[in-house]
MDTraj code that builds the backbone (N, CA, C; nanometers):
import mdtraj as md
import numpy as np

residues = "UNK UNK UNK UNK UNK UNK UNK UNK UNK UNK UNK UNK UNK UNK UNK UNK UNK UNK UNK UNK UNK UNK UNK UNK UNK UNK UNK UNK UNK UNK UNK UNK UNK UNK UNK UNK UNK UNK UNK UNK UNK UNK UNK UNK UNK UNK UNK UNK UNK UNK UNK UNK UNK UNK UNK UNK UNK UNK UNK UNK UNK UNK UNK UNK UNK UNK UNK UNK UNK UNK UNK UNK UNK UNK UNK UNK UNK UNK UNK UNK UNK UNK UNK UNK UNK UNK UNK UNK UNK UNK UNK UNK UNK UNK UNK UNK UNK UNK UNK UNK UNK UNK UNK UNK UNK UNK UNK UNK UNK UNK UNK UNK UNK UNK UNK UNK UNK UNK UNK UNK UNK UNK UNK UNK UNK UNK UNK UNK UNK UNK UNK UNK UNK UNK UNK UNK UNK UNK UNK UNK UNK UNK UNK UNK UNK UNK UNK".split()
xyz = np.array([
    [0.0832, -0.1180, 0.0000],
    [0.0000, 0.0000, 0.0000],
    [0.0875, 0.1240, 0.0000],
    [0.0358, 0.2287, -0.0594],
    [0.1047, 0.3557, -0.0605],
    [0.0757, 0.4330, 0.0666],
    [0.1210, 0.5572, 0.0701],
    [0.0968, 0.6411, 0.1860],
    [-0.0470, 0.6890, 0.1909],
    [-0.0850, 0.7480, 0.3034],
    [-0.2221, 0.7934, 0.3174],
    [-0.2553, 0.9080, 0.2222],
    [-0.3788, 0.9105, 0.1791],
    [-0.4263, 1.0198, 0.0943],
    [-0.4438, 1.1439, 0.1789],
    [-0.4227, 1.2572, 0.1197],
    [-0.4469, 1.3830, 0.1876],
    [-0.5922, 1.4217, 0.1630],
    [-0.6765, 1.3967, 0.2598],
    [-0.8179, 1.4283, 0.2454],
    [-0.8645, 1.5019, 0.3688],
    [-0.9637, 1.5852, 0.3503],
    [-1.0227, 1.6548, 0.4621],
    [-1.1306, 1.5697, 0.5263],
    [-1.1740, 1.6120, 0.6412],
    [-1.2853, 1.5444, 0.7064],
    [-1.4044, 1.6371, 0.7024],
    [-1.5248, 1.5834, 0.7030],
    [-1.6422, 1.6691, 0.7036],
    [-1.6399, 1.7618, 0.8242],
    [-1.6934, 1.8803, 0.8069],
    [-1.6933, 1.9780, 0.9153],
    [-1.7816, 1.9352, 1.0307],
    [-1.8829, 1.8566, 1.0038],
    [-1.9773, 1.8162, 1.1068],
    [-1.9878, 1.6653, 1.1104],
    [-1.9958, 1.6087, 1.2292],
    [-2.0130, 1.4655, 1.2438],
    [-2.1490, 1.4182, 1.1959],
    [-2.2390, 1.5097, 1.1644],
    [-2.3732, 1.4723, 1.1200],
    [-2.3929, 1.4954, 0.9711],
    [-2.2857, 1.5244, 0.8997],
    [-2.2965, 1.5515, 0.7568],
    [-2.3535, 1.4307, 0.6839],
    [-2.4509, 1.4545, 0.5978],
    [-2.5048, 1.3480, 0.5139],
    [-2.4217, 1.3408, 0.3871],
    [-2.4070, 1.2224, 0.3336],
    [-2.3271, 1.2043, 0.2139],
    [-2.4147, 1.1913, 0.0908],
    [-2.5439, 1.2186, 0.1070],
    [-2.6390, 1.2332, -0.0026],
    [-2.6296, 1.1266, -0.1106],
    [-2.6485, 1.0035, -0.0696],
    [-2.6593, 0.8958, -0.1671],
    [-2.5304, 0.8590, -0.2373],
    [-2.4176, 0.8846, -0.1754],
    [-2.2899, 0.8498, -0.2359],
    [-2.2803, 0.6983, -0.2541],
    [-2.2163, 0.6566, -0.3614],
    [-2.1862, 0.5154, -0.3849],
    [-2.0380, 0.4956, -0.3572],
    [-2.0089, 0.4112, -0.2598],
    [-1.8740, 0.3949, -0.2067],
    [-1.8279, 0.2513, -0.2253],
    [-1.7091, 0.2334, -0.2822],
    [-1.6464, 0.1019, -0.2925],
    [-1.5370, 0.0950, -0.1876],
    [-1.5447, -0.0039, -0.1002],
    [-1.4392, -0.0235, -0.0011],
    [-1.3254, -0.1017, -0.0649],
    [-1.2028, -0.0528, -0.0489],
    [-1.0921, -0.1355, -0.0961],
    [-1.0775, -0.2517, 0.0016],
    [-0.9922, -0.3462, -0.0313],
    [-0.9830, -0.4691, 0.0473],
    [-0.9468, -0.4413, 0.1922],
    [-0.8492, -0.3549, 0.2157],
    [-0.8120, -0.3248, 0.3543],
    [-0.9239, -0.2546, 0.4284],
    [-0.9891, -0.1596, 0.3648],
    [-1.0996, -0.0892, 0.4311],
    [-1.2089, -0.1884, 0.4705],
    [-1.2410, -0.2823, 0.3819],
    [-1.3422, -0.3828, 0.4142],
    [-1.2971, -0.4716, 0.5303],
    [-1.1734, -0.5185, 0.5253],
    [-1.1217, -0.6019, 0.6352],
    [-1.1234, -0.5264, 0.7672],
    [-1.0791, -0.4020, 0.7654],
    [-1.0749, -0.3237, 0.8881],
    [-1.2150, -0.2981, 0.9424],
    [-1.3117, -0.2701, 0.8545],
    [-1.4493, -0.2500, 0.8984],
    [-1.5028, -0.3798, 0.9611],
    [-1.4858, -0.4910, 0.8914],
    [-1.5399, -0.6191, 0.9381],
    [-1.4772, -0.6628, 1.0704],
    [-1.3503, -0.6274, 1.0911],
    [-1.2797, -0.6657, 1.2129],
    [-1.2958, -0.5623, 1.3248],
    [-1.3628, -0.4510, 1.2971],
    [-1.3786, -0.3460, 1.3979],
    [-1.2486, -0.2745, 1.4296],
    [-1.1596, -0.2667, 1.3315],
    [-1.0286, -0.2059, 1.3520],
    [-1.0385, -0.0536, 1.3609],
    [-0.9457, 0.0024, 1.4349],
    [-0.9362, 0.1485, 1.4458],
    [-0.8540, 0.2091, 1.3324],
    [-0.8144, 0.1282, 1.2359],
    [-0.7332, 0.1778, 1.1248],
    [-0.8143, 0.2588, 1.0243],
    [-0.9454, 0.2441, 1.0258],
    [-1.0301, 0.3221, 0.9339],
    [-1.0347, 0.4673, 0.9774],
    [-1.0397, 0.5563, 0.8809],
    [-1.0525, 0.6986, 0.9133],
    [-1.1939, 0.7279, 0.9649],
    [-1.2069, 0.8343, 1.0404],
    [-1.3399, 0.8746, 1.0888],
    [-1.4316, 0.9107, 0.9730],
    [-1.3736, 0.9692, 0.8690],
    [-1.4543, 1.0053, 0.7514],
    [-1.5162, 0.8810, 0.6893],
    [-1.4367, 0.7778, 0.6675],
    [-1.4874, 0.6545, 0.6063],
    [-1.5898, 0.5877, 0.6980],
    [-1.5638, 0.5858, 0.8259],
    [-1.6604, 0.5272, 0.9207],
    [-1.7938, 0.5999, 0.9114],
    [-1.7901, 0.7327, 0.9105],
    [-1.9152, 0.8097, 0.9004],
    [-1.9865, 0.7826, 0.7690],
    [-1.9099, 0.7684, 0.6617],
    [-1.9714, 0.7416, 0.5317],
    [-2.0411, 0.6055, 0.5319],
    [-1.9747, 0.5047, 0.5860],
    [-2.0343, 0.3704, 0.5912],
    [-2.1586, 0.3703, 0.6798],
    [-2.1522, 0.4405, 0.7903],
    [-2.2649, 0.4426, 0.8844],
    [-2.3821, 0.5268, 0.8354],
    [-2.3581, 0.6161, 0.7406],
    [-2.4640, 0.7005, 0.6869],
    [-2.5546, 0.6158, 0.5974],
    [-2.6810, 0.6078, 0.6321],
    [-2.7740, 0.5210, 0.5601],
    [-2.7989, 0.5653, 0.4161],
    [-2.7581, 0.6873, 0.3810],
    [-2.7755, 0.7302, 0.2422],
    [-2.6596, 0.6840, 0.1534],
    [-2.5543, 0.6295, 0.2145],
    [-2.4396, 0.5806, 0.1378],
    [-2.4640, 0.4358, 0.0975],
    [-2.4503, 0.4084, -0.0308],
    [-2.4592, 0.2715, -0.0811],
    [-2.3162, 0.2160, -0.0839],
    [-2.2912, 0.1129, -0.0023],
    [-2.1560, 0.0595, 0.0141],
    [-2.1406, -0.0697, -0.0664],
    [-2.0371, -0.0724, -0.1499],
    [-2.0064, -0.1877, -0.2341],
    [-1.8746, -0.2496, -0.1912],
    [-1.8643, -0.3806, -0.2115],
    [-1.7378, -0.4524, -0.1957],
    [-1.7221, -0.5391, -0.3200],
    [-1.6060, -0.5341, -0.3796],
    [-1.5809, -0.6029, -0.5057],
    [-1.5493, -0.7513, -0.4874],
    [-1.5898, -0.8291, -0.5861],
    [-1.5480, -0.9688, -0.5914],
    [-1.3953, -0.9776, -0.5974],
    [-1.3299, -0.8727, -0.6473],
    [-1.1838, -0.8700, -0.6494],
    [-1.1268, -0.8754, -0.5086],
    [-1.1969, -0.8199, -0.4112],
    [-1.1501, -0.8256, -0.2724],
    [-1.1595, -0.9673, -0.2171],
    [-1.2643, -1.0400, -0.2540],
    [-1.2741, -1.1813, -0.2130],
    [-1.1572, -1.2591, -0.2723],
    [-1.1277, -1.2350, -0.3992],
    [-1.0167, -1.3007, -0.4676],
    [-0.8844, -1.2664, -0.3987],
    [-0.8647, -1.1378, -0.3672],
    [-0.7410, -1.0941, -0.3031],
    [-0.7252, -1.1563, -0.1647],
    [-0.8307, -1.1534, -0.0846],
    [-0.8229, -1.2088, 0.0505],
    [-0.7943, -1.3588, 0.0460],
    [-0.8688, -1.4322, -0.0355],
    [-0.8481, -1.5769, -0.0445],
    [-0.7084, -1.6110, -0.0939],
    [-0.6603, -1.5367, -0.1930],
    [-0.5263, -1.5603, -0.2461],
    [-0.4203, -1.5338, -0.1399],
    [-0.4308, -1.4207, -0.0722],
    [-0.3287, -1.3842, 0.0265],
    [-0.3345, -1.4731, 0.1506],
    [-0.4522, -1.5195, 0.1892],
    [-0.4610, -1.6163, 0.2988],
    [-0.3917, -1.7462, 0.2568],
    [-0.4199, -1.7933, 0.1362],
    [-0.3635, -1.9194, 0.0866],
    [-0.2116, -1.9172, 0.0832],
    [-0.1521, -1.8050, 0.0413],
    [-0.0060, -1.7995, 0.0294],
    [0.0623, -1.7486, 0.1569],
    [-0.0170, -1.7246, 0.2617],
    [0.0400, -1.6875, 0.3903],
    [0.0695, -1.5407, 0.4102],
    [0.0221, -1.4545, 0.3207],
    [0.0485, -1.3106, 0.3329],
    [-0.0573, -1.2364, 0.4141],
    [-0.1669, -1.3034, 0.4485],
    [-0.2755, -1.2366, 0.5204],
    [-0.3403, -1.3335, 0.6204],
    [-0.2597, -1.3882, 0.7117],
    [-0.3145, -1.4881, 0.8044],
    [-0.4244, -1.4322, 0.8957],
    [-0.4211, -1.3021, 0.9218],
    [-0.5228, -1.2422, 1.0096],
    [-0.6617, -1.2409, 0.9461],
    [-0.6702, -1.2682, 0.8172],
    [-0.8002, -1.2695, 0.7484],
    [-0.8494, -1.4118, 0.7210],
    [-0.7825, -1.5103, 0.7784],
    [-0.8222, -1.6488, 0.7537],
    [-0.9686, -1.6733, 0.7907],
    [-1.0172, -1.6057, 0.8937],
    [-1.1560, -1.6213, 0.9374],
    [-1.2552, -1.5817, 0.8285],
    [-1.2129, -1.4941, 0.7354],
    [-1.3043, -1.4457, 0.6332],
    [-1.3024, -1.5312, 0.5064],
    [-1.1903, -1.5964, 0.4784],
    [-1.1801, -1.6783, 0.3570],
    [-1.2901, -1.7842, 0.3593],
    [-1.3677, -1.7891, 0.2540],
    [-1.4787, -1.8834, 0.2455],
    [-1.6074, -1.8328, 0.3093],
    [-1.6002, -1.7201, 0.3772],
    [-1.7172, -1.6610, 0.4441],
    [-1.7508, -1.5227, 0.3891],
    [-1.6900, -1.4885, 0.2780],
    [-1.6966, -1.3522, 0.2273],
    [-1.8400, -1.3037, 0.2065],
    [-1.9197, -1.3819, 0.1379],
    [-2.0577, -1.3394, 0.1091],
    [-2.1376, -1.3223, 0.2389],
    [-2.1197, -1.4126, 0.3335],
    [-2.1907, -1.4024, 0.4610],
    [-2.1531, -1.2736, 0.5347],
    [-2.0234, -1.2406, 0.5338],
    [-1.9786, -1.1173, 0.5994],
    [-2.0383, -0.9961, 0.5286],
    [-2.0365, -0.9973, 0.3951],
    [-2.0968, -0.8876, 0.3176],
    [-2.2434, -0.8684, 0.3558],
    [-2.3169, -0.9769, 0.3556],
    [-2.4599, -0.9705, 0.3854],
    [-2.4860, -0.9239, 0.5282],
    [-2.4028, -0.9652, 0.6216],
    [-2.4223, -0.9249, 0.7615],
    [-2.4066, -0.7743, 0.7793],
    [-2.3337, -0.7106, 0.6875],
    [-2.3115, -0.5662, 0.6939],
    [-2.4047, -0.4888, 0.6006],
    [-2.4876, -0.5602, 0.5247],
    [-2.5772, -0.4996, 0.4253],
    [-2.4999, -0.4255, 0.3167],
    [-2.3794, -0.4749, 0.2846],
    [-2.3019, -0.4188, 0.1755],
    [-2.3430, -0.4891, 0.0466],
    [-2.3246, -0.4199, -0.0648],
    [-2.3602, -0.4765, -0.1954],
    [-2.2389, -0.5386, -0.2615],
    [-2.2594, -0.6533, -0.3189],
    [-2.1549, -0.7227, -0.3929],
    [-2.1382, -0.6573, -0.5292],
    [-2.0130, -0.6350, -0.5685],
    [-1.9841, -0.5807, -0.7010],
    [-1.9109, -0.6879, -0.7812],
    [-1.9829, -0.7554, -0.8724],
    [-1.9194, -0.8600, -0.9545],
    [-1.8168, -0.7986, -1.0505],
    [-1.7320, -0.8849, -1.1038],
    [-1.6321, -0.8430, -1.2027],
    [-1.6884, -0.8725, -1.3415],
    [-1.6921, -0.7705, -1.4264],
    [-1.7416, -0.7882, -1.5633],
    [-1.6238, -0.7902, -1.6612],
    [-1.6536, -0.8290, -1.7821],
    [-1.5539, -0.8246, -1.8893],
    [-1.5033, -0.6818, -1.9074],
    [-1.5950, -0.5842, -1.9003],
    [-1.5560, -0.4430, -1.9160],
    [-1.4597, -0.4013, -1.8045],
    [-1.4866, -0.4441, -1.6813],
    [-1.3966, -0.4120, -1.5698],
    [-1.2577, -0.4696, -1.5956],
    [-1.2540, -0.5980, -1.6340],
    [-1.1256, -0.6655, -1.6563],
    [-1.0489, -0.6022, -1.7717],
    [-1.1195, -0.5688, -1.8787],
    [-1.0554, -0.5078, -1.9952],
    [-0.9936, -0.3729, -1.9587],
    [-1.0692, -0.2893, -1.8879],
    [-1.0162, -0.1596, -1.8490],
    [-0.9016, -0.1746, -1.7496],
    [-0.9128, -0.2659, -1.6543],
    [-0.8057, -0.2865, -1.5557],
    [-0.6737, -0.3193, -1.6235],
    [-0.6811, -0.4005, -1.7262],
    [-0.5594, -0.4380, -1.7978],
    [-0.5020, -0.3284, -1.8840],
    [-0.5845, -0.2321, -1.9215],
    [-0.5379, -0.1282, -2.0132],
    [-0.5150, 0.0073, -1.9463],
    [-0.5441, 0.0200, -1.8186],
    [-0.5226, 0.1474, -1.7501],
    [-0.3749, 0.1868, -1.7548],
    [-0.3502, 0.3120, -1.7853],
    [-0.2138, 0.3632, -1.7842],
    [-0.1787, 0.3982, -1.6408],
    [-0.0545, 0.3863, -1.6081],
    [-0.0078, 0.4182, -1.4740],
    [0.0895, 0.3127, -1.4262],
    [0.1677, 0.3503, -1.3275],
    [0.2728, 0.2623, -1.2765],
    [0.2240, 0.1629, -1.1724],
    [0.1040, 0.1806, -1.1236],
    [0.0532, 0.0924, -1.0185],
    [0.0283, -0.0459, -1.0776],
    [0.1024, -0.1462, -1.0320],
    [0.0996, -0.2782, -1.0942],
    [0.0108, -0.3789, -1.0217],
    [-0.0357, -0.3479, -0.9040],
    [-0.1155, -0.4439, -0.8273],
    [-0.2437, -0.4765, -0.9040],
    [-0.2623, -0.6021, -0.9456],
    [-0.3799, -0.6355, -1.0275],
    [-0.5120, -0.6182, -0.9524],
    [-0.5125, -0.6392, -0.8231],
    [-0.6346, -0.6216, -0.7445],
    [-0.6750, -0.4743, -0.7422],
    [-0.5772, -0.3873, -0.7167],
    [-0.6052, -0.2437, -0.7142],
    [-0.6453, -0.1917, -0.8514],
    [-0.5820, -0.2420, -0.9559],
    [-0.6180, -0.1994, -1.0920],
    [-0.7625, -0.2374, -1.1227],
    [-0.8055, -0.3542, -1.0762],
    [-0.9433, -0.3964, -1.0991],
    [-1.0401, -0.3090, -1.0200],
    [-1.0069, -0.2773, -0.8955],
    [-1.0921, -0.1875, -0.8169],
    [-1.1021, -0.0505, -0.8834],
    [-0.9909, -0.0005, -0.9347],
    [-0.9911, 0.1296, -1.0031],
    [-1.0802, 0.1254, -1.1267],
    [-1.0697, 0.0187, -1.2031],
    [-1.1535, 0.0056, -1.3234],
    [-1.3007, 0.0012, -1.2849],
    [-1.3337, -0.0710, -1.1803],
    [-1.4729, -0.0778, -1.1371],
    [-1.5235, 0.0599, -1.0943],
    [-1.4404, 0.1339, -1.0232],
    [-1.4806, 0.2691, -0.9821],
    [-1.5056, 0.3583, -1.1027],
    [-1.4199, 0.3513, -1.2005],
    [-1.4350, 0.4363, -1.3178],
    [-1.5596, 0.3997, -1.3981],
    [-1.5830, 0.2725, -1.4185],
    [-1.6977, 0.2294, -1.4997],
    [-1.8292, 0.2497, -1.4251],
    [-1.8310, 0.2194, -1.2970],
    [-1.9553, 0.2250, -1.2180],
    [-1.9762, 0.3589, -1.1482],
    [-1.8853, 0.4537, -1.1689],
    [-1.8904, 0.5863, -1.1073],
    [-1.8999, 0.5758, -0.9548],
    [-1.8018, 0.5091, -0.8981],
    [-1.7946, 0.4901, -0.7531],
    [-1.6762, 0.5682, -0.6975],
    [-1.6882, 0.6081, -0.5726],
    [-1.5772, 0.6649, -0.4977],
    [-1.5164, 0.5506, -0.4182],
    [-1.3841, 0.5424, -0.4144],
    [-1.3201, 0.4338, -0.3404],
    [-1.2711, 0.4816, -0.2051],
    [-1.2977, 0.4020, -0.1021],
    [-1.2460, 0.4276, 0.0320],
    [-1.1146, 0.3522, 0.0437],
    [-1.0047, 0.4268, 0.0462],
    [-0.8714, 0.3661, 0.0496],
    [-0.7724, 0.4632, 0.1101],
    [-0.6691, 0.4082, 0.1727],
    [-0.5580, 0.4929, 0.2154],
    [-0.4364, 0.4709, 0.1250],
    [-0.4594, 0.4116, 0.0089],
    [-0.3549, 0.3831, -0.0884],
    [-0.3490, 0.4968, -0.1912],
    [-0.2522, 0.5849, -0.1743],
    [-0.2402, 0.7007, -0.2634],
    [-0.2133, 0.6599, -0.4078],
    [-0.1553, 0.5420, -0.4301],
    [-0.1234, 0.4980, -0.5662],
    [-0.2494, 0.4779, -0.6500],
    [-0.3621, 0.4476, -0.5870],
    [-0.4865, 0.4310, -0.6626],
    [-0.5285, 0.5597, -0.7326],
    [-0.4967, 0.6730, -0.6743],
    [-0.5326, 0.8003, -0.7372],
    [-0.4660, 0.8170, -0.8731],
    [-0.3505, 0.7563, -0.8904],
    [-0.2810, 0.7670, -1.0188],
    [-0.3563, 0.6944, -1.1300],
    [-0.4554, 0.6130, -1.0929],
    [-0.5349, 0.5406, -1.1916],
    [-0.6656, 0.6126, -1.2238],
    [-0.6763, 0.7378, -1.1810],
    [-0.7890, 0.8208, -1.2204],
    [-0.9189, 0.7937, -1.1473],
    [-0.9111, 0.7624, -1.0189],
    [-1.0317, 0.7373, -0.9406],
    [-1.0509, 0.8462, -0.8361],
    [-1.1743, 0.8638, -0.7957],
    [-1.2041, 0.9537, -0.6851],
    [-1.1905, 0.8722, -0.5572],
    [-1.1061, 0.9191, -0.4651],
    [-1.0777, 0.8441, -0.3427],
    [-1.1039, 0.9299, -0.2198],
    [-1.1458, 0.8618, -0.1127],
    [-1.1633, 0.9284, 0.0161],
    [-1.0919, 0.8479, 0.1226],
    [-1.0499, 0.9201, 0.2254],
    [-0.9946, 0.8553, 0.3442],
    [-1.0092, 0.9455, 0.4616],
])
top = md.Topology()
chain = top.add_chain()
for i, resn in enumerate(residues, 1):
    res = top.add_residue(resn, chain, resSeq=i)
    for name in ("N", "CA", "C"):
        top.add_atom(name, md.element.get_by_symbol(name[0]), res)
traj = md.Trajectory(xyz[None], top)
């Protein structure tokens, strides 16, 4: 992951996000599901705001399962194989991977080589989503990001 994004926080803790569509990156989803304090207050407020439609990509399920299998993400072993159940328990929407997403992910210009992040960026661009991430490198792929 890159360094944190430079983002402001809403002026009021009661600010509505007026129907924003938010895609959680893999870490943001893991941190939310685990109740971690690593999430920013802005992202927490956005997720908790009932007007925000929260999505999690099938690419995150792929990333978590892959990294658990190869030993790079042992702390997420509890989620591997339970991804859909965790999504449903949080009332988050599943974002499937389409041919258009995959095609754009492979053709995006930029130095960011992580295939999972490239797929999330492509999904954000095609579906007009804002991504919740602290990975500054995703911004180089032309996405709107919050943290």
